C-alpha positions in Angstrom: -94.2 -148.5 -130.6 -93.0 -152.1 -130.4 -95.4 -152.7 -127.5 -98.4 -151.4 -129.5 -97.5 -153.6 -132.4 -97.3 -156.6 -130.1 -100.6 -155.8 -128.5 -102.2 -155.4 -131.9 -100.8 -158.7 -133.1 -102.0 -160.4 -129.9 -105.5 -159.0 -130.3 -105.5 -159.9 -134.0 -104.6 -163.5 -133.1 -107.2 -163.7 -130.4 -109.9 -162.4 -132.8 -108.9 -164.9 -135.5 -109.0 -167.8 -133.0 -112.4 -166.6 -131.7 -113.7 -166.4 -135.3 -112.6 -170.0 -136.0 -114.2 -171.2 -132.7 -117.4 -169.3 -133.6 -117.5 -170.8 -137.1 -117.1 -174.3 -135.6 -120.1 -173.6 -133.3 -122.1 -172.3 -136.2 -121.4 -175.4 -138.2 -122.3 -177.7 -135.3 -125.5 -175.8 -134.6 -126.5 -175.7 -138.3 -126.0 -179.4 -138.5 -128.2 -180.0 -135.4 -131.0 -177.8 -136.9 -130.8 -179.6 -140.3 -130.9 -183.0 -138.6 -133.9 -182.0 -136.5 -135.7 -180.6 -139.5 -135.0 -183.8 -141.5 -136.4 -186.0 -138.7 -139.5 -183.8 -138.4 -140.1 -184.0 -142.2 -139.8 -187.8 -142.1 -142.2 -188.1 -139.1 -144.6 -185.7 -140.8 -144.6 -187.6 -144.0 -145.2 -190.9 -142.2 -148.1 -189.5 -140.2 -149.6 -188.1 -143.4 -149.3 -191.5 -145.1 -150.9 -193.2 -142.2 -153.8 -190.7 -142.2 -154.3 -191.2 -145.9 -154.5 -195.0 -145.5 -157.0 -194.5 -142.6 -159.1 -192.1 -144.8 -159.2 -194.6 -147.6 -160.4 -197.3 -145.3 -163.1 -195.2 -143.7 -166.6 -196.7 -144.0 -168.6 -193.5 -143.5 -168.3 -189.8 -144.0 -168.4 -189.2 -140.3 -165.5 -191.5 -139.7 -163.5 -189.8 -142.5 -164.2 -186.4 -140.9 -163.1 -187.7 -137.5 -159.9 -189.2 -139.0 -159.1 -185.9 -140.8 -159.8 -183.8 -137.7 -157.5 -186.0 -135.6 -154.8 -185.8 -138.2 -155.1 -182.0 -138.4 -155.0 -181.7 -134.6 -152.0 -184.0 -134.3 -150.2 -182.2 -137.2 -150.7 -178.8 -135.5 -149.5 -180.1 -132.1 -146.4 -181.7 -133.8 -145.6 -178.5 -135.7 -145.8 -176.3 -132.6 -143.6 -178.7 -130.7 -141.1 -178.9 -133.5 -141.1 -175.1 -134.1 -140.3 -174.7 -130.4 -137.4 -177.2 -130.6 -135.9 -175.5 -133.6 -136.3 -172.1 -132.1 -134.4 -173.3 -129.0 -131.7 -174.7 -131.3 -131.4 -171.3 -133.0 -131.1 -169.5 -129.7 -128.4 -172.0 -128.5 -126.6 -171.5 -131.8 -126.5 -167.8 -131.3 -125.2 -168.1 -127.7 -122.5 -170.6 -128.7 -121.4 -168.5 -131.7 -121.0 -165.5 -129.5 -119.2 -167.2 -126.7 -115.7 -167.0 -128.2 -116.1 -163.2 -128.6 -117.2 -162.5 -125.0 -113.6 -162.2 -123.7 -112.7 -159.8 -126.5 -115.7 -157.6 -125.9 -115.0 -157.6 -122.2 -111.5 -156.5 -122.8 -112.6 -153.7 -125.1 -114.8 -152.2 -122.4 
Protein backbone atom coordinates (compact mmCIF):
# COMPACT_ATOMS: atom_id res chain seq x y z
CA UNK A 1 0.00 0.00 0.00
CA UNK A 2 2.77 2.40 0.95
CA UNK A 3 4.69 1.52 -2.22
CA UNK A 4 1.61 2.23 -4.36
CA UNK A 5 1.15 5.62 -2.72
CA UNK A 6 4.83 6.47 -3.28
CA UNK A 7 4.61 5.40 -6.92
CA UNK A 8 1.46 7.45 -7.41
CA UNK A 9 3.07 10.46 -5.77
CA UNK A 10 6.19 10.09 -7.92
CA UNK A 11 4.16 9.87 -11.13
CA UNK A 12 2.05 12.83 -10.09
CA UNK A 13 5.17 14.91 -9.51
CA UNK A 14 6.65 13.82 -12.86
CA UNK A 15 3.41 14.71 -14.63
CA UNK A 16 3.28 18.14 -12.97
CA UNK A 17 6.91 18.83 -13.87
CA UNK A 18 6.26 17.75 -17.44
CA UNK A 19 3.23 20.01 -17.61
CA UNK A 20 5.27 23.01 -16.49
CA UNK A 21 8.01 22.24 -19.03
CA UNK A 22 5.39 21.85 -21.74
CA UNK A 23 3.78 25.17 -20.80
CA UNK A 24 7.18 26.88 -21.00
CA UNK A 25 7.68 25.41 -24.48
CA UNK A 26 4.23 26.58 -25.52
CA UNK A 27 4.93 30.11 -24.30
CA UNK A 28 8.26 30.25 -26.09
CA UNK A 29 6.77 28.88 -29.32
CA UNK A 30 3.79 31.22 -29.23
CA UNK A 31 6.14 34.16 -28.74
CA UNK A 32 8.22 33.09 -31.75
CA UNK A 33 5.09 32.79 -33.89
CA UNK A 34 3.81 36.19 -32.78
CA UNK A 35 7.19 37.80 -33.50
CA UNK A 36 7.34 36.25 -36.96
CA UNK A 37 3.77 37.33 -37.74
CA UNK A 38 4.52 40.87 -36.56
CA UNK A 39 7.62 41.10 -38.73
CA UNK A 40 5.70 39.81 -41.75
CA UNK A 41 2.95 42.37 -41.17
CA UNK A 42 5.50 45.17 -41.02
CA UNK A 43 7.25 44.00 -44.22
CA UNK A 44 3.93 43.58 -45.99
CA UNK A 45 2.78 47.07 -45.04
CA UNK A 46 6.09 48.58 -46.18
CA UNK A 47 5.89 46.73 -49.51
CA UNK A 48 2.30 47.89 -50.00
CA UNK A 49 3.25 51.49 -49.27
CA UNK A 50 6.15 51.35 -51.70
CA UNK A 51 3.89 49.88 -54.40
CA UNK A 52 1.29 52.61 -53.82
CA UNK A 53 3.96 55.28 -54.24
CA UNK A 54 5.14 53.66 -57.48
CA UNK A 55 1.56 53.49 -58.74
CA UNK A 56 1.03 57.16 -58.04
CA UNK A 57 4.16 58.06 -59.99
CA UNK A 58 3.31 55.85 -63.00
CA UNK A 59 3.20 57.82 -66.24
CA UNK A 60 1.02 55.40 -68.20
CA UNK A 61 -1.64 52.78 -67.70
CA UNK A 62 0.70 50.05 -68.94
CA UNK A 63 3.32 51.03 -66.35
CA UNK A 64 0.66 51.06 -63.60
CA UNK A 65 -0.49 47.56 -64.62
CA UNK A 66 3.10 46.35 -64.62
CA UNK A 67 3.70 47.80 -61.13
CA UNK A 68 0.49 46.23 -59.82
CA UNK A 69 1.33 42.85 -61.37
CA UNK A 70 4.80 42.88 -59.84
CA UNK A 71 3.38 43.81 -56.46
CA UNK A 72 0.78 41.03 -56.62
CA UNK A 73 3.43 38.45 -57.60
CA UNK A 74 5.82 39.55 -54.86
CA UNK A 75 3.01 39.64 -52.29
CA UNK A 76 1.94 36.10 -53.16
CA UNK A 77 5.51 34.76 -53.02
CA UNK A 78 6.09 36.51 -49.70
CA UNK A 79 2.85 35.11 -48.29
CA UNK A 80 3.66 31.54 -49.32
CA UNK A 81 7.14 31.81 -47.80
CA UNK A 82 5.76 33.24 -44.58
CA UNK A 83 2.98 30.66 -44.35
CA UNK A 84 5.60 27.93 -44.67
CA UNK A 85 7.73 29.51 -41.93
CA UNK A 86 4.78 29.83 -39.57
CA UNK A 87 3.66 26.28 -40.34
CA UNK A 88 7.15 25.06 -39.44
CA UNK A 89 7.03 27.07 -36.22
CA UNK A 90 3.70 25.46 -35.28
CA UNK A 91 5.10 21.98 -36.01
CA UNK A 92 8.14 22.72 -33.85
CA UNK A 93 5.88 24.07 -31.11
CA UNK A 94 3.89 20.83 -31.06
CA UNK A 95 7.06 18.71 -30.91
CA UNK A 96 8.55 20.77 -28.09
CA UNK A 97 5.32 20.79 -26.10
CA UNK A 98 5.08 16.99 -26.33
CA UNK A 99 8.71 16.26 -25.43
CA UNK A 100 8.27 16.49 -21.64
CA UNK A 101 5.52 13.85 -21.80
CA UNK A 102 7.46 11.33 -23.92
CA UNK A 103 9.04 9.64 -20.92
CA UNK A 104 5.71 9.35 -19.10
CA UNK A 105 4.02 7.86 -22.16
CA UNK A 106 6.92 5.44 -22.62
CA UNK A 107 6.62 4.29 -18.98
CA UNK A 108 2.87 3.79 -19.36
CA UNK A 109 3.39 1.35 -22.23
